C-alpha positions as CSV (number, residue, x, y, z in Angstrom):
1,M,-7.8,15.5,10.5
2,N,-7.8,18.9,8.7
3,D,-4.6,20.7,9.3
4,R,-2.4,23.3,7.7
5,M,1.2,22.8,6.7
6,T,3.4,25.9,6.6
7,T,5.9,25.8,3.7
8,P,8.4,28.4,2.5
9,W,5.9,29.4,-0.1
10,G,3.0,29.9,2.3
11,E,0.4,27.9,4.1
12,E,-1.2,24.9,2.4
13,P,-5.0,25.0,2.9
14,G,-6.3,22.1,4.9
15,L,-4.3,19.0,3.9
16,T,-6.2,15.8,4.7
17,R,-5.8,12.1,4.5
18,F,-8.2,9.9,2.6
19,P,-10.8,8.9,3.4
20,E,-11.5,12.0,5.4
21,D,-12.7,11.1,8.9
22,P,-13.3,13.8,11.6
23,R,-12.3,11.3,14.2
24,D,-8.9,10.8,12.6
25,R,-6.3,12.9,14.4
26,L,-3.4,11.9,12.2
27,R,-1.9,14.6,10.1
28,A,-1.5,14.4,6.3
29,W,2.2,15.4,6.6
30,D,5.1,15.2,9.0
31,A,8.4,16.9,9.8
32,S,10.3,15.1,7.0
33,D,7.9,16.7,4.4
34,E,8.6,20.1,5.9
35,Y,12.4,19.5,6.1
36,L,12.5,18.5,2.4
37,L,10.4,21.5,1.3
38,G,12.5,23.9,3.3
39,H,15.6,22.5,1.7
40,L,14.1,22.9,-1.8
41,A,13.2,26.5,-1.0
42,D,16.8,27.4,-0.2
43,G,17.5,27.8,-4.0
44,E,20.3,25.3,-4.2
45,V,18.0,22.8,-6.0
46,P,16.8,24.0,-9.4
47,L,13.2,22.8,-9.7
48,T,13.3,22.6,-13.5
49,G,12.8,19.9,-16.0
50,T,10.9,16.8,-14.9
51,V,10.3,16.7,-11.2
52,V,9.3,13.3,-9.8
53,V,8.1,12.7,-6.3
54,V,8.1,9.0,-5.1
55,G,6.2,7.8,-2.0
56,D,4.4,11.1,-1.2
57,R,2.2,9.9,1.7
58,W,-0.9,12.0,1.2
59,G,0.0,14.4,-1.5
60,A,1.5,17.1,0.7
61,L,4.7,17.3,-1.3
62,V,3.2,17.6,-4.8
63,T,0.6,20.0,-3.5
64,A,3.3,22.3,-2.2
65,L,5.3,21.9,-5.5
66,A,2.4,22.1,-7.9
67,A,3.8,25.2,-9.6
68,H,6.6,23.0,-10.9
69,E,4.1,20.4,-12.4
70,P,5.6,17.4,-10.7
71,V,5.0,13.7,-11.3
72,Q,3.8,11.7,-8.4
73,I,4.5,7.9,-8.2
74,T,2.7,6.0,-5.5
75,D,1.6,2.4,-4.6
76,S,-1.5,3.6,-2.8
77,H,-4.9,4.3,-4.2
78,L,-5.7,6.2,-1.0
79,T,-2.7,8.4,-1.6
80,Q,-3.9,9.2,-5.1
81,E,-7.4,10.1,-3.8
82,A,-6.0,12.2,-1.0
83,T,-3.7,14.0,-3.5
84,R,-6.6,14.8,-5.8
85,A,-8.6,16.2,-2.9
86,N,-5.7,18.3,-1.6
87,L,-4.8,19.6,-5.0
88,A,-8.4,20.6,-5.6
89,R,-8.6,22.3,-2.2
90,A,-5.5,24.3,-3.1
91,G,-7.0,25.4,-6.4
92,V,-4.5,23.5,-8.5
93,P,-6.1,22.8,-12.0
94,A,-6.7,19.2,-12.9
95,G,-3.8,17.7,-14.9
96,T,-1.1,20.0,-13.4
97,V,0.3,17.1,-11.3
98,R,0.7,13.8,-13.2
99,L,-0.4,10.9,-11.0
100,L,1.3,7.6,-11.7
101,T,1.2,4.3,-9.9
102,T,4.1,2.0,-9.1
103,Q,2.8,-0.3,-11.9
104,D,3.0,2.5,-14.6
105,E,6.0,3.2,-16.8
106,P,8.0,6.0,-15.1
107,P,9.1,9.1,-17.0
108,E,11.9,8.6,-19.6
109,R,13.9,11.4,-18.0
110,V,14.1,12.6,-14.4
111,D,15.8,15.9,-13.6
112,V,14.8,16.2,-9.9
113,L,14.0,13.0,-8.0
114,L,12.4,13.4,-4.5
115,V,11.9,10.2,-2.5
116,R,9.8,10.0,0.6
117,V,11.3,6.8,2.1
118,P,8.7,4.1,2.4
119,K,8.2,1.6,5.2
120,S,9.1,-1.2,2.8
121,L,12.8,-1.4,1.8
122,A,11.8,-3.8,-1.0
123,L,9.5,-1.2,-2.5
124,L,12.2,1.5,-2.3
125,E,14.6,-0.9,-4.1
126,D,12.1,-1.6,-6.8
127,Q,11.3,2.0,-7.4
128,L,14.9,3.1,-7.5
129,R,15.7,0.3,-10.0
130,R,12.8,1.4,-12.2
131,L,13.8,5.0,-12.1
132,A,17.6,4.6,-12.4
133,P,17.6,4.5,-16.3
134,A,15.9,7.9,-16.3
135,V,18.3,9.5,-13.9
136,H,21.3,11.3,-15.4
137,A,24.5,12.8,-14.1
138,G,22.8,16.2,-13.5
139,T,19.7,14.8,-11.7
140,V,19.2,16.1,-8.2
141,V,18.2,13.2,-5.9
142,V,17.0,14.0,-2.4
143,G,15.3,11.5,0.0
144,A,13.4,12.3,3.1
145,G,12.1,10.4,6.1
146,M,11.9,10.3,9.8
147,V,15.1,9.2,11.6
148,K,13.4,5.9,12.6
149,E,12.7,5.2,8.9
150,I,16.2,5.7,7.6
151,H,18.7,2.9,8.3
152,T,22.1,1.9,7.0
153,S,20.3,-0.5,4.6
154,T,18.3,2.4,3.2
155,L,21.5,4.4,2.4
156,R,23.1,1.3,0.9
157,L,20.2,0.9,-1.6
158,F,20.7,4.5,-2.8
159,E,24.5,3.8,-3.1
160,R,24.1,0.6,-5.0
161,I,21.4,1.8,-7.4
162,I,21.9,5.5,-7.9
163,G,25.3,6.6,-6.6
164,P,27.3,8.1,-3.7
165,T,25.0,8.9,-0.7
166,R,25.2,11.0,2.4
167,T,22.7,12.2,5.0
168,S,21.9,15.5,6.6
169,L,21.7,16.3,10.3
170,A,18.5,15.4,12.0
171,V,15.9,18.2,12.5
172,R,12.8,17.5,14.5
173,K,13.6,13.8,14.2
174,A,13.6,14.0,10.4
175,R,16.5,13.6,8.0
176,L,17.4,14.1,4.4
177,I,19.3,11.9,2.0
178,F,21.5,13.4,-0.7
179,C,22.5,11.1,-3.5
180,T,24.8,11.9,-6.5
181,P,23.9,9.9,-9.6
182,D,26.6,7.8,-11.1
183,P,25.7,6.9,-14.7
184,E,28.5,4.3,-14.9
185,L,27.2,2.4,-11.9
186,A,26.8,-1.3,-12.7
187,R,23.4,-2.6,-11.4
188,A,22.3,-6.1,-10.7
189,A,19.1,-7.4,-12.2
190,S,16.0,-6.6,-10.1
191,P,14.8,-9.6,-8.0
192,W,11.1,-8.4,-8.3
193,P,8.6,-9.8,-8.7
194,Y,9.6,-12.6,-6.4
195,R,8.2,-16.1,-7.0
196,Y,8.3,-19.2,-4.7
197,A,6.3,-22.3,-3.9
198,L,4.0,-22.3,-0.9
199,P,4.7,-24.9,1.9
200,D,2.6,-28.0,2.4
201,G,-0.1,-28.3,5.1
202,I,-2.0,-25.1,4.3
203,G,-5.0,-26.4,2.4
204,P,-5.7,-26.1,-1.4
205,V,-2.7,-23.9,-2.1
206,S,-0.2,-26.3,-0.6
207,G,2.9,-26.5,-2.9
208,H,1.4,-24.0,-5.3
209,P,3.3,-20.9,-6.7
210,V,2.8,-17.4,-5.3
211,V,4.0,-14.2,-7.0
212,N,4.9,-11.1,-5.0
213,H,5.7,-7.6,-6.3
214,A,7.9,-5.4,-4.1
215,G,6.3,-3.8,-1.1
216,V,3.6,-6.5,-0.6
217,F,3.4,-7.7,3.0
218,C,5.8,-10.6,3.7
219,A,6.8,-10.8,0.1
220,D,9.6,-13.3,0.6
221,R,7.7,-15.8,2.7
222,L,4.2,-16.7,3.9
223,D,3.3,-14.8,7.0
224,V,2.1,-16.8,10.0
225,G,-1.3,-15.1,10.2
226,T,-2.1,-16.0,6.6
227,R,-0.7,-19.5,7.1
228,F,-3.1,-20.0,10.0
229,F,-6.1,-18.5,8.0
230,L,-5.4,-20.9,5.0
231,R,-5.9,-23.9,7.3
232,H,-9.4,-22.7,8.3
233,L,-11.1,-21.3,5.2
234,P,-14.7,-21.9,4.4
235,T,-14.3,-24.2,1.3
236,G,-17.1,-26.8,1.9
237,R,-19.8,-25.3,-0.3
238,T,-19.7,-24.5,-4.0
239,G,-20.9,-21.7,-6.4
240,R,-20.5,-18.8,-4.0
241,R,-19.3,-15.2,-4.6
242,F,-16.2,-14.4,-2.4
243,V,-14.3,-11.2,-1.8
244,D,-10.6,-11.4,-0.7
245,L,-10.6,-8.0,1.0
246,G,-7.1,-6.6,1.5
247,C,-5.9,-9.4,-0.8
248,G,-2.2,-8.8,-0.6
249,N,-0.6,-11.4,-2.9
250,G,-4.0,-13.2,-3.4
251,V,-3.2,-16.6,-1.8
252,V,-6.4,-16.6,0.3
253,G,-8.7,-15.9,-2.7
254,T,-6.7,-18.3,-4.9
255,A,-7.1,-21.0,-2.3
256,V,-10.8,-20.6,-2.4
257,A,-10.8,-20.7,-6.2
258,L,-8.7,-23.9,-6.2
259,A,-11.0,-25.6,-3.8
260,D,-14.1,-24.6,-5.9
261,P,-13.6,-23.7,-9.5
262,S,-17.2,-22.5,-9.7
263,A,-16.5,-19.8,-7.1
264,E,-16.4,-16.1,-8.2
265,V,-13.6,-14.2,-6.4
266,L,-13.1,-10.5,-6.2
267,F,-9.6,-9.5,-5.1
268,V,-9.5,-6.0,-3.6
269,D,-6.6,-4.0,-2.2
270,E,-5.6,-0.3,-2.0
271,S,-2.1,-1.2,-3.1
272,F,-1.4,-1.4,-6.8
273,Q,1.5,-3.7,-6.1
274,A,-0.7,-6.1,-4.1
275,V,-3.4,-6.3,-6.8
276,A,-0.8,-7.0,-9.5
277,S,0.6,-9.7,-7.2
278,A,-2.8,-11.2,-6.6
279,E,-3.6,-11.4,-10.3
280,A,-0.1,-12.9,-11.1
281,T,-0.6,-15.5,-8.3
282,Y,-4.1,-16.4,-9.6
283,R,-2.8,-16.7,-13.2
284,A,0.3,-18.7,-12.2
285,N,-2.0,-21.3,-10.6
286,G,-4.1,-21.8,-13.8
287,V,-7.4,-21.5,-11.9
288,P,-10.3,-22.1,-14.3
289,G,-12.8,-20.0,-12.3
290,H,-14.0,-16.4,-12.6
291,A,-12.0,-13.7,-10.9
292,E,-11.9,-9.9,-10.8
293,F,-9.0,-7.7,-9.6
294,R,-9.7,-4.2,-8.3
295,V,-7.6,-1.5,-6.8
296,G,-9.8,0.7,-4.6
297,D,-10.9,1.9,-1.2
298,G,-12.1,-1.3,0.4
299,L,-15.5,-2.4,-0.8
300,T,-16.5,1.0,-2.3
301,G,-18.3,0.3,-5.6
302,V,-19.4,-3.2,-4.6
303,P,-23.2,-3.3,-4.7
304,D,-25.1,-4.0,-1.4
305,G,-26.1,-7.5,-0.7
306,T,-24.2,-9.2,-3.5
307,V,-21.6,-11.2,-1.8
308,D,-21.7,-14.6,0.0
309,V,-18.4,-14.5,1.9
310,V,-15.8,-11.8,2.7
311,L,-12.3,-13.0,3.7
312,N,-10.2,-10.5,5.5
313,N,-6.9,-10.1,7.2
314,P,-7.1,-6.4,8.1
315,P,-3.9,-4.3,8.6
316,F,-3.5,-2.4,11.8
317,H,-0.9,0.1,10.7
318,S,-1.2,3.2,8.5
319,H,2.4,3.9,7.5
320,Q,4.1,4.2,11.0
321,A,0.8,4.8,12.9
322,T,-1.1,2.0,14.7
323,T,-4.8,2.4,14.1
324,D,-8.0,0.3,14.0
325,A,-9.7,2.7,11.6
326,T,-9.0,0.5,8.5
327,A,-10.3,-2.7,10.1
328,W,-13.5,-0.9,11.2
329,R,-14.1,0.4,7.7
330,M,-13.4,-3.1,6.2
331,F,-15.9,-4.7,8.7
332,T,-18.6,-2.1,8.1
333,G,-18.1,-2.4,4.3
334,A,-18.3,-6.2,4.5
335,R,-21.6,-6.1,6.4
336,R,-23.1,-3.8,3.7
337,V,-22.1,-6.0,0.7
338,L,-23.0,-9.3,2.3
339,R,-26.3,-11.0,1.5
340,P,-28.5,-12.0,4.4
341,G,-26.8,-15.1,5.8
342,G,-23.5,-14.0,4.2
343,E,-20.4,-14.5,6.3
344,L,-17.4,-12.3,7.2
345,W,-14.3,-14.4,8.0
346,V,-11.5,-12.5,9.8
347,V,-8.0,-13.5,10.9
348,G,-6.2,-11.3,13.3
349,N,-3.8,-11.1,16.3
350,R,-5.7,-12.3,19.4
351,H,-4.8,-9.1,21.3
352,L,-6.5,-6.8,18.8
353,G,-10.0,-7.8,20.1
354,Y,-11.7,-7.9,16.7
355,H,-14.5,-10.0,18.2
356,L,-15.8,-6.9,20.0
357,K,-16.1,-4.9,16.8
358,L,-17.8,-7.8,15.0
359,R,-20.3,-8.2,17.8
360,T,-21.1,-4.5,17.6
361,L,-21.8,-4.7,13.9
362,F,-23.2,-8.2,13.5
363,G,-24.8,-8.9,16.9
364,R,-22.7,-12.0,17.5
365,C,-19.3,-13.5,16.5
366,E,-18.1,-17.1,16.4
367,L,-14.6,-18.3,17.1
368,V,-13.7,-20.7,14.3
369,A,-10.1,-21.4,15.4
370,G,-7.4,-20.0,17.6
371,D,-3.9,-20.5,18.9
372,R,-1.7,-18.5,21.3
373,K,-1.3,-15.6,18.8
374,F,-4.1,-15.7,16.2
375,V,-7.9,-16.2,16.0
376,V,-10.1,-16.8,13.0
377,L,-13.6,-15.3,13.6
378,K,-16.9,-15.6,11.7
379,A,-19.7,-13.1,11.7
380,V,-23.0,-13.8,9.9
381,K,-25.2,-11.1,8.5
382,R,-28.8,-11.6,9.9
């Protein structure tokens, strides 16, 4: 969706999400972005020194604040691509805004810290802990989010890691968080990345270690969908090239590699935290096979017809919005990269009806396994 956000400094030209899709009616900004920018324009916040923006969803904040040469920190490859496109559309010279990932070293000093509250409380904790040493007594810290995204636990994190915290009144279902840094605050050691042993009864990875960086889906336990998928993976043949698409912590691809050390596995996710977790999980298991780890937009960059099996547990949320756009793009990308006779294996909630999409793309779809909640589906490229 191409839309224009009005800020106190004018109208931003055509902010979009990434990848751009004319059928996508979701905006690249929301009321909390506008509320935060309106607060900054009141003049009470001096936008000087190093301005850091954490969790900017699609680059709306750093595009509006580009004159102050902010630093953006994000876990999302798609966010970075959207930000580059939005900055270019606004005529901002390349390099004006510094783009960092959640795996990069943060700036050594932060004078203004703006935090768009993420869906994951763990990711918020991890980022606040990483940035806390760079925050000083004079740092202005302002968070923003929709009311449904800000909870008591959110405020407690700011209190524990940065300092005393209060909130604003709600405006258009959005709210701001004001935090006063306390340099003397004692902070506990970060629990991230989190490591644990997988349970028994889930195939080749039973009892093996898994490593999760903050923000990865179900980072403190094995989710039931993945648990079901692990019991039904295609591990009977050897020497094949697999893709763990939307790899998360990499347990699915690692299971394949443990079952067949001759397998080649490409781990792909748009989350920097996820790909770092997948690589750490793979290394922790001492798998002797060949693996590649890639942060990117699905299967973009993977040559056509070069893959034997794609394994996929597609997400059906984009931040707070429910959408099947990501799953559709994953399925179409999988069909493109598969060799003739190659297989796409998908696990998903039964009610999502993925079999209909797979039949549309592949002509037919086989039910491999199912229970009351989940199904494992296989589609073969003819």
